[in-house]
N, C-alpha and C positions, 0 to 999 in steps of 0.2 A: 434189200429189206431195210427200211428206215428204223432208227432207234426208237421212235415213238411207237411203231407197230410192235416191236419186240417187247417193249415195256408193257404195252397193253395185253399182249398174249400172256405174259407171266403174271400180271395182276389178275386176269380172269381165272387162270389156273389156281392161283392162291385163294381167290374168293370161293371157287367151287370146293376146294379142299376144306376151307374153314366152315362153309355151310354144311358139308357132309358130317364133319366132326361135331358141330353144334347140335345137329338134328339127332345124331345117334348117341351122344353122350350127355346131352342136357335133358332136363325134366320140363318139357314144354306142354302146358295144358292144352293148347290148340292142336297138338299132334296126337293126343290120346289122353286117357284118364290120368290125372295127376295122382301123386302119392297120397293115400288116405292118412288123415291126421286126427288127433284128439286134442282138446283144449286143456291147458294146465295153467294155474295161476301162482304168483309169488309176489309178496309185498316187500318193498325196499324203502329205506329211509332216504336214499339219494340215488337218482338214476341219471346223473349228469353224463352226457356223451352217448347214451343209449337212445336209439331211435327205432321206429317201426321198420321191420324187415331185417333187423340185426339177427345174426346167427345164434342158435342155441347149440352148444357143443357138450359132448360127454367124452372125456378122455381124449380131447383134441379132435373128435370126429363130429361133424355136423349132424344133429338129430332133429332139427326143426328151426322155426323162425319166430321172431316177436311179431305178433299181429296187432297189438294195441297197447298203449300206455295211458293210464288214467289215474286220477286222484281217488283215494279211498280214505277219507278222514284226513289225517296228517301224513299218510304214507302214499307212495306211488305204487299202484297195482299194475303189474306187468302180465299181459295175457300172451301165452306162448302156444303155438300149434306144433305138437310133437308127432313125429312119424308113428303110425299105428303099431309097427312091429317093435318099437323101442319100449322096454319095460324096466322100471326101477321102483324101489320101495318108497313108502310114504315118508320114511325118516330121511330121505335124501334132501339136500339143501341146495339152493341156487345162490350164486354170487355173480356180480358184475366185474369183469376183468377186461384187460386190453391185450391184444395180440399184435405182433408185428411192429415194425419201426414206426408206422403211421399211427399207432394207437387206436386201432379199430375196436370199439366196445362190443363185447359179446356177453351172453349169459351162459355161464358154465354150471353144469349140474354135477354135484359131488354126491355119488350114490351112497345110500345108507348101508350099514352092515348088520342090522338086527335081523335075525332069522324069524320066519313065520309072520311077517308083516303083510298088510295089504299093499297093493301097488299104488303108485301115485295117480294112475289113471282112475282108480276107484274113488279116491278121496277128492281129486280135482284140484288140490292145492298142496304146496310144499313150503317148508321154511326157507329162510334166506340168511346170508351172512352180511354183516355191515361192510360196505365197500370202502376201500382206502382211496381217498381223493388226493389230488395233487396239492390242494391247500393244506391238508394234514401233513403231507410229506414236507412241504416248504416250511410249515410251522416247526416241525421237529428239527429241520436243518437250521432254522433261525435261532432256536434255543441253544443249539450247539455252538452257533456263531457267537451268541452272547457270552456263553461260558468261556470260549476261547479268547474273546475280547477282554474279559475280566482277568484271565490268567496273564495275558500280555500286558495289561495295565499294571498288575502286581509286579511283574518282572521289571517293567520300566521304572516303577517307583523304587524298587530295590536297587536298581542300577543308578538311580538318581542320587541316592544318599552318598555321603562321603565314604570312600573306600569300598563301594559296592563291587566294582570289578575285581579289586584285590581280594575281597571275601569269596567271590566265586572261584577265583584261581586257587585260593587257599583250600576251599572246600573240595575241589577236584584233586588237589595234591593229597589232602588227608584221605580221601577215598582210595586213591592209588596206594598210599602207604598201608591203609587198613587191609586192602586185598593182598598185598605182598606179605604182610605179617601173618595174616590168617592162613595163607597158603603154606608159609614156612612152618607154622605151628602144626598144621595138619600133617604135613609130610614127615616131620621129625618125630611126632608123638602119636601117630595113628594107632599103634598097638596099645600104648598106654591109655589113650582116651577110651578105646573100646573096653579095656579092662575096668576102667573107672565107671563107665556106664553100666556094665554088667554088675559090678559090686553095689551100685546104688539101687538097681532093680531088686537085687537079692535082699538088701537091707529094708526096702519098703515093704516087702512081703512078710518079713519076720515080725513077730509080735513082741511087744515090750516085756511081757511076762517071761520071755526066754532069756533076757539079758543076764540074770544071775547064773544061769547054766552056762551061758557063753563065757562069762568071766572065769568060772571054774575051769572050763576047757582051756582057756588061754593060760591059766596058771599051770595046768598040767603040761601043756605044750611047751611052756617056758622051761619047765624042769627037764623035759626030754631033750629040748634043744641044747641045754647046757651040757648034758651027758654026751650028746652027739658031737658037740663042738670039741670036747676034750678028746674024743676018739678020732675025729676027722678034721683037724684044725686046718690042714692045707686046703682042703676043698672049701671049708667055710671062708677062709681068707679070700679065695678066688670069687666066691659068691658075693662076699661083702664088697669087693672091688666093683663088680658089675652093678651091685645095688647103688653104690655111690655115683657111678656114671648115670644111672637112671634118675637119681635124685637131682643131679646137676641139670639134666635136661628138663626135668619138671620145674626146677627153679627158673630156668630161662623162659619156659612157657608161661609160668606165673607172672614173670616180669612183663612179658609181651602183652598178656591179657590185661594186666593192671594199667599199662600205658593206653591200651584201647579204651578201657573203662574211663580213664581220666579225660580222654578226648571227648567221649560221649557226654560225660557229666558237664563239661565246659561248653557243650553245644557245637563242637567242631566236627567236621565230617558230615556226610549225608545222613547217617543214622542219627547223630546228635541233633541235626537240623529238624528232622521229623519228630523226634521226641520232644524238643523244646518248643516247636511251633506246630501243634496238632491241627490248626486251621488249614494248613496246606494239605494234610491228609484228607480232611473233609472235602476240600475242593477236588482233589484227585478222584475220590470215590464218586462224587457227583458227575464228573466228566465221564468216568467209566460206565456209570449207569445209563447216561444219555446215549453213549456210543453203542452199548449193548441193545438199547431199545431201537435205535436207528437200524442196526444190523438186522434185527428181527423183522422190522417193517419192510426193509428191502427184500429180505428172503421171502416174505409173504407175497410181494408184488411179482418178483421174478422167480417163477417156480417151473417145474418140469424140465430140468436140465437134461434129463435122459432122452428128450426128443432130438437132441443135436447129433448129427452124423457128418462124416467127412468122406468125400469121394474125390478121385483124381484120375487123370488120363491124358492122352496126347493124340494128335492127328497131324498128318502131312497133306498139303494140297499142292498139286502141280498146275501151274498156269500155262496154257498152251501157247499163247502169243508171246508171253514174256520168256518162255522156256526156262522157268525158274520155280523155286519152291517157297512155301510159307510153312513154318512149323509152329504148332500151338501146344503149349503145355498148361493144362487146366487143373485148378483146385477148386472144389465146390464145398461150401460149408452150409449144411441144411440145419437151420435153427429151429424149424418146426415143419409140420407136414405141408405148409403152404408158403413159407418164406425161406429164402436161401440167398447166399452171396457167392458169386463166381469170380475167380481171379485167374487171369491168363497171362503167361509170358510168351511173347510172339517173336520168333526169329523171322523178320520180314526182309527178304532179299530184294524186294522191289519197292519198298517204302520211299516216298519223296522223289523217286526217279521213275515216273510212269513210262511205260513203253510207248515210243513214238515210232511209227513205221513209215517207210517210204516205198513206193512201188518202182520196180525195175522190170526189165524184160524177163528175168528168170524167176524171182520169188520175192516174198516179203522179208525184209531184213531190218532189224532195229538199228537206228542211227545213234543211239545213246547207250552207254554202259549201264548195267543194273547194279544197284548198291546192295548193302547188307547192313541191317539195323535191327536192334531189339526195341520193341515197344510193349505195351501192356494194356490189359482191359480189366476193369473192376466194376461189376454191375450188381444191382439188387434185383431179385426175381420174386414175383408174386404169382402163385399158381391158382388157376380157376378152371373148373370143369376139366376139359381135356387139354388145356393149353397153359401158357405161361407168358407174362409180360416181364421184360427186363429193361432197366434203364440205368444209366451211369456213364462210365467212361468206356468207350469201345475203340480199341487200337489208338489210344492217346487222345481221342476227341470225344466230346459229348455226343451221346447217341442213345438209341432205344432199339429194342428187338421184340419180335413176336414169334412164339414157338407153338406149334401144334404137336402134341405127343411128348412123351417123356424119354429120357435117355435110354431107358430099358425097353421101350416099345420097338416093334419091328420097323416102323416107319416114323420119321420125324421131319417136319417141315419148318424151316427157319427163314424169317424175313428180317434183315437188319438194315439200319440206317444211321449214319454218323457223319461227322464233318459237315454240319449244316451250313456253316458260314462260307463254304467254297463258292467261288465265282460261277462255276459251271453247274451248281446245284449240289444237293447232298449226295454222299457216296452210299449207294444201295448195294445190297448183296442178297441173293436168293439162293438157298441151298436145300438139299434133301439128304437125309442120312438113312441108310438101310443096314439094320443089324443082321449079320449073317451067322454068327456063332458066339454065344456068351457075350463078352464085352467087345468083340471084334465087329467093326462096322465099316461101310464104304460111304463116301460122300461125293455128290455131284452138284454143281451149282454154276451160277452166272454172276460175275462180278462187274459192278459199275455199269449197268446197262444204259444209263442216261447219256454218258459220254461215249460217242462212237470211237474216238481215238483210244480210249482206255478200256473199253469193254472187252471181256474175254471169258471163255469157259474154263472152269477148273474142275479137277477131280482128284481123288485120293482116298485115304482111309486112316483109321486109328484104332485105339483100344481104350476102353474105360474099365478101371479097376473098381 
């Protein structure tokens, strides 16, 4: 059996399977009555990137298509055909957004939450949100760039004056001294500071008309203290000693605080710099406002992070002619219901050392030893109907793959092609996966059918978590 005949057989089988899935899972008008729809309108100030046939989605699920786009005065009127069974209220709004890495424009419906309203089908038209264009985003980034340029220019001018670098070094030194002194004050006088704050709060609450009464109480207290001192002089002496220690500590704290205030008044240190040059504070506030606006715009563009999910698994394949294995360890990141990234680490025991066989009187025996090498795959996948297209790096080379069925289906067909620059033609691989229990599956396939010297059947299994 020639290699051309075997390739033809597998291609015919693949086309039959593809046709079967497309007929059974697609919505083909010529095979039966198409899904009934109703018309819905929405006006937009800008529809750049949107075209006829674009999807209309609700919560990430397709609910219709754009049938026409026309001008209505100074606005663009978008005509949408919505599936008949989809119902949402008239307060719902539409907006134009992009999905996937390729930036495909779609119309997203944000449902209204007001109870007792009419449906959008009854009114025939809903409101819209202003789309965020790339020009607007670039403009915001440009404004931030101008601000950064202005700050850098100010720093350069500051460094250009005589003693600029020395002033920066002195500022950093002063800031370090300030931090150390403040930490020392807080640690040594924590209790005293708390008591002082409590006393100030109590004094602010008291009214001025009570001051005479307070003075009388103080005089009475002074008399009682004199009597008490005469009777308990030893205890009083001990208390006075502790009081003097406390006074000494307060004196040290006062000296430290005075030194800090002197530096601030002279414009030394970071705090003094800000107080004596308020224009730097204004520039910092402007930059923070621009940064906050940019973050808000980016959050509006990249929304719905809850759609992301992570799957992983492994599989082993035994190659009959090579009498060796390949091990695949796969990690899949689903960024939306239609887009995903797949990463595979492959323990390839036959890579770069293809099996070459010689015939003898007894059996086929390989005349070269097989190697052991790790390689990897990294592909982007786009799901449509019942299948998925993947392209990127496959086993270390540029390649693409076509899949029918999902990982969770009972049956999955996979056609892969990579290493297109090879002299003998691209490396093709056809495989089928059969799920037998939960994540456990079996695989059967044919590797490199174009090259008769390298072609071989493989089989194995794996598990998806």
